[in-house]
N, C-alpha and C positions, 0 to 999 in steps of 0.2 A: 600440250605436252605430247612433243615429237621423238622418237628417236629415228634418227635420220644417218644413213652411212655418207662417208666419203667417198669418193672413187677407189677402187682396189688400190691403184696407183697410190694414192695417198696415204693409205692405212699401212702399206706393206715395210715403210722404214725402220719397223722395230727391228727388223731381221737384216744380217750382213751379207746372207746367201743370195744366190741368184733367183729372182722373184719367178722365174721358169718353173722352179720346183714346187710353186703354189698351183700352177695348172690344174683345175678341176674338171672333171668331163663325166657325163652319163650319170650315173647313180649318185656320184660324190656331188654333183651339181646340185640334183633333187634333193638330198641329205642338207645340205647347205641352206640351200632356199627355205625349205621348210622349217630347219632349225630359227634362221632368220624370222621366216613370217611369224611362230609359236611367240618368239620373244617380244615383238610387236605386238602381238596379240594379247600377251599377257601384262597388258598393262591395266591398271584400275586407280583412276585419279592421280596419275604420274607416277605410280609404282608397278613394279612388275608384280604379278600374282605368284604366289609361290607354287612352282610348277618342276616337274622333272621328265626329262626327256630321255629316253632310251635307245642308242643307236647299235644294233646288232650287226654284225660284219665279221666276215672271214678273214683268212690271211689276205695279204694285198688289196683289199677292199678299200683303202686309203682313210682308215680311221683318223691316224695321225694325223695327216694332212690337211683333212677337213677340220679337225679340233683347232689348228695353228691358223687356219686360212680365216675360222670365225675369229679367233682372238685377234687376230690382225684386226679385222674388220671392225667388231665391237669394240676395241680398244680406241678407237675415235670417234665412236657415237656419242650422242649425247642425250641425257634424259633430264627435264626440265631445265635446260640450261649448265647441267653439271655433267662430267663423264662419268660414263657406266664404269663400275667397279667389275672389271672382267679378269679371271685367273684361271690359269691351265695347271693342272694336278696330275703327277700321275707316281705311282709307286715304284718304278723302274730308275734306279739312280743313275743308270747308263744312258737311259733315254732322256734323263731331265739335264744330266750332263754333257748331252751331245746337242740339245736344242740351247742351253746356255752358253756353250762356246759359239753359238753363230747369231746373237741377238746383242743388240747394244746394251753395255752396262745397265745404262739408266732404267732399261726394262725389265731386267731379271726381276725384279719384285712382282711381275705379273706372274711367275713361274714358281711352283711349289710342291712339295712332297704331300701327299695326301694325309700325313698323319698330322700336318699342321692346323687342324681345325678345330679342335679341342673347344669346349666351352671356355676354359681358363686364358686361351690367346684370342680366340675371334668370337665376336658376339653373334646372337642369332640375326638371319637374313644380312649380315655386314657384306657379301658378297653378291653382286646383283647378278652375275651370270658366271657358274664355275662349270668348265669342261675338266672333265676327270678322263683321261686316257687311260689306255689298258685296264679297265674297270673290273677285268675278272681277277686281278692282283688284290683287289681291295681285302684286306685283313678283316680277324674278328674284332680287334680293337686297335684304337691309335696309341696306348699304352705300350711301353716296352719296358725291360729291364733297368733302361736308364731314364726313363720318364719321373721327373721330379714328383713327390707327393702331390705339392699345389696345383700340377698341371694333369694328373689322373684324372679320369673319366668311367664311369659306370656304361655310356653310350656306346654302341657298336659303331666302328668306323664308317659304314653308311648312314648311320644315323647322325654324326658328326657332319659329314658333307651336306647332307640334306638340310639339317638345322641351319648350318652357317650361310646357306646361301638362296636366294630367290628362286633362281631357274637354275637347276644342276643338270648336265646335260651328260650323260654316262656312255662311253665308247666301250663295247663288249663282246666278247669272242668266248662263250663257255666252254669250248674245248681248248682253250688257251691256258685252264686251271691246272697249274702245275704242281702245287705242294698245298699239304692240309690246311695250312696257317693262312692261304688265300681262300677268300670264299665267295668271292663278288658272282653274284649269279642276278638274272632278271627277275626272278620270284623275289628274292631277299631286296631288291631295289624297290619293287612294288610294295612290297610289306612296309618296308622303312617308309616310303612316301606317303601311304595311310596313315602312318602314325602323325604326322605333320600336317593331315588335310591337304597335303598337294595333288593336284592334277596331273596324270601318267598321259605322255603321248608316246609311243614308239616308231619307229622305221628299222627296213632294213638294207642294207647293201648288197645289192646280189651280185653284181660285176666285180671282178677283181681283176686288177692290173699288174700284179707280180706275175712271177713263172709264163711271162709271154702272154699273159691274159689267159693262161690255158685251166679252164675249170674243169675239163675233162683229167689233166694232170691231178690236182687237188682230191678230184673225186675219186680218181684211182688210188691215191694214196691213202685216201680214208677207208676205201673197202678194203683194202689189203692189211692196212693195221689193226681196224678194228674186226677183223675175221668176217665181212660180208662178202655176199657175191661179188665176185670180181667181173663187171659187165662194162665200164668204162676203158675209153681207148684214145689215147693221146700219140699224135705222130712226133718223131724225135724234131722235125723241123719246129714243133707248135714249143717244145719243152726239152731241153737235153739231158736226159737221165740216163746216168750212165754208172753201172756195178763194176769197181774194179778188183782186182787181187790182192793188191798192197795197199797199206795207207801212205807209204811213201810214194806210189805212182799216183794215188790220188793229191797228195800236197804237191807232187810237183808239177801237175797240171793247174791246180790254184794258183802257184806262184806265177805260173806264164800268163793265166789270166790277170792276176792282178798287176801285173806289169804293164796289161794295155792301157795306154793313157784313157783314163776318163772312167775305168772299172776299179770294182773291187772285188774280193774273193776273199774268203775265212774259211778256216778249218773248224769244225765244232765236234763235240762230243756228248754222249752220255755220261754222267755223272757216275764213272765205274773204278776211278782211279783215283788214287789219292790227291790232297791238294795241299801240298808243302808249304807250311810256314815259317820256312828258314831258308837260307842261301844254302849253296854247295860252299866246299872248301876254297872254291875260286871267286866266290862271292857273286855266283852267278844262279839263274833259276834253276833248281833241280827239275830233270826231266821227268816229271812223274807219269805221262801217258807213254807207258811200254808195251809196243806191240812186237814182237822177236827183236829184228833188229832196228825197228822204228821208235824213236824216241824226240817228243817234244813236252815242254813245259806248259801248264797251265797258263790261263790270264794271271797276270800278278796279283799274290794273296793281298787280301784286303787288309791285312795287319801289318804289314810292310811301312815302316816310316819314311822311308826311303825307297824310291823305283831304282831296280840295278839298270845300269847305263845300256843303252840299246831297246830298253823295254817302256811301255806305258803303265798308267795305272789300271787296277782292273776294269773301271769304268768307262775307259777310254780304248779299250781293246777293239770295239766294233767300229771305229770311226778316225782312229788315226793309224797312218801306214805301217806304223811299227807292229801293228796287231797281228800283221801276217805270220809273225814268227812264233806264235803263241796258239794253243788250240783254247776256243771258247767254250763254255757251257750255257745252259738253258738261261741263267740267271744274265747274263751279257749280251746273249744274242736276241732274246725276245723283245721284240718291237723295231728292230732291223730289218735292212733287206742289203744284200751284194747282187752284183751281176752272176757271178757264181757262188754257188755254197758248196762245202765239204762238209761230208757225216759220215762222223764214226759211231756204227750202231754197236754200242757194247754186249757185253755177255748180259746185260738185265733184258735183253730183248732175243728169244730163241723160238725156232720152228720145231715143233714136236712131228715126227714123221709117221706116229703112230695114232694120234689125235686128228693130224692132218690141219692142226690150228698154229697160229703164232701165239706164244705164251710169253708171260715175264716172270722174272727170275728175282725175287727181293733179295735173297744173299749176296747178289752180286752189284747192287747198290751202294756207293761209298757216301751219299747224300743223307745225313741225319734225318733231315725234314721228311725224305721219303720212308727212309728204313721205320720211322715211328709212325707211317701214316695207319689209323686206325681202318682194318677190313670192314666195319658195320657200319661205317661212315656212307654219306650218301656218295661221294667220290672214294674210290681207294687205290692203294698202290698200282693195280692194275691200269685203273683207268689212267692215273697221272703219268705212267710211263709212256703210255700209246700218246698221251697228249703232247709229251714233252718231244717225240719222234715226228708227231705230225708238224709242230713249231718248225723244229731244226729243219725237216725236209722242206719247208714252203719259204724259206729266206732267200732263195734265189730268185732273179727276175729272168734270167736266162738258161740257167742248169743247174743241176745238182749232182754230185758225183758222191756215190755212197763207196764205204767199206764197211764190211759187215763181219763181226768177229765170229758169229756163231755161223759154221760152213752149212749147215742145213738151212740156215735163214736164207744165207748168200744164194746158194743153189735155186732155193725155191723162189727167190724175187728174181734170178736172172730167167728161170722158167717161165714165169708169168711175163715178164718183158719179151721173151722170146716168142711166146704164144698169142701176144696181142700185136706183134709184127707178121705174123703169119697171114 
């Protein structure tokens, strides 16, 4: 009973995109090989032993590309003469929509939402290898207000995933937790694995390939956002971070970058403005994000049955060219990257000159999920806001342009940048 791979060239026809986007290097290759080795090892008389693999990795470490690479290879493996049942799942509708837009129609069955594995739908151990991307977004339950009574379950969402699969691989970054309903953590995964008697293996991706590979930039961002001593430094040649004095100037620069062949740029913001679910009197999107004379619409509201002309659906904002005309939020940006990212830091994040600390302002958010985040929980509103801006500010490969609504915070971060260059 052997599990054997075809060549990568033979494995990749699942996808319609350029196979160069699947190139793996450094830590990515190590993680890929470790996962494949574990799957080969977890055989017992022709079956895979129930196991859980946790892959930890920060922004830009290649979690998604590793998951898709493994899927492309394992979908062509055989186990005892039969094809392995391998599936990729994520909660991110935007990421799932992007991936499905680039694969051959016959293979779309390999891609699922994480809510798909409830006992009423999926038998125990029905999936040989289940790859869970953006595992930090796993919810408390797979039930929703729309779940039929016959499909509801008492199991947690992590439980349903591990129950449904022989080998489950969780790709996770705990500092990308952004809302109270999403509770994915390595500790919860370990606890769920123990319930099912699954062995657990972990690995960590250390090298990141976004932000021009500048670990120092990401370290600097984390030190600033989380009020840590700012000791890291990065060169402007390593990563182009600019703090601009108007959102319009920022947007103009992003459009220039988006017009460069082969490049993408997007503008994003904290959820501090209303998201209109109706059109204006001309049938156009309402420009909800208003800062002085600057006005832009959010990504198209999910309640619209018909997308206004010239725009795209909310989950297409990140990967279709029309997205440059709208402001994205954390829910559509997470999981994506662009050559240049523009971020509006809203009034939910300020600098207090008396305490000399960056603080969060709960009254400034328009996100009902954050507004109702309990302060006594493991994660609080304060944690989520800092995590959100960490995610948004690490979407760029080459650079990030910032506009900061709070003048004190804008001046403080400009000062930090100036001191770093001295």
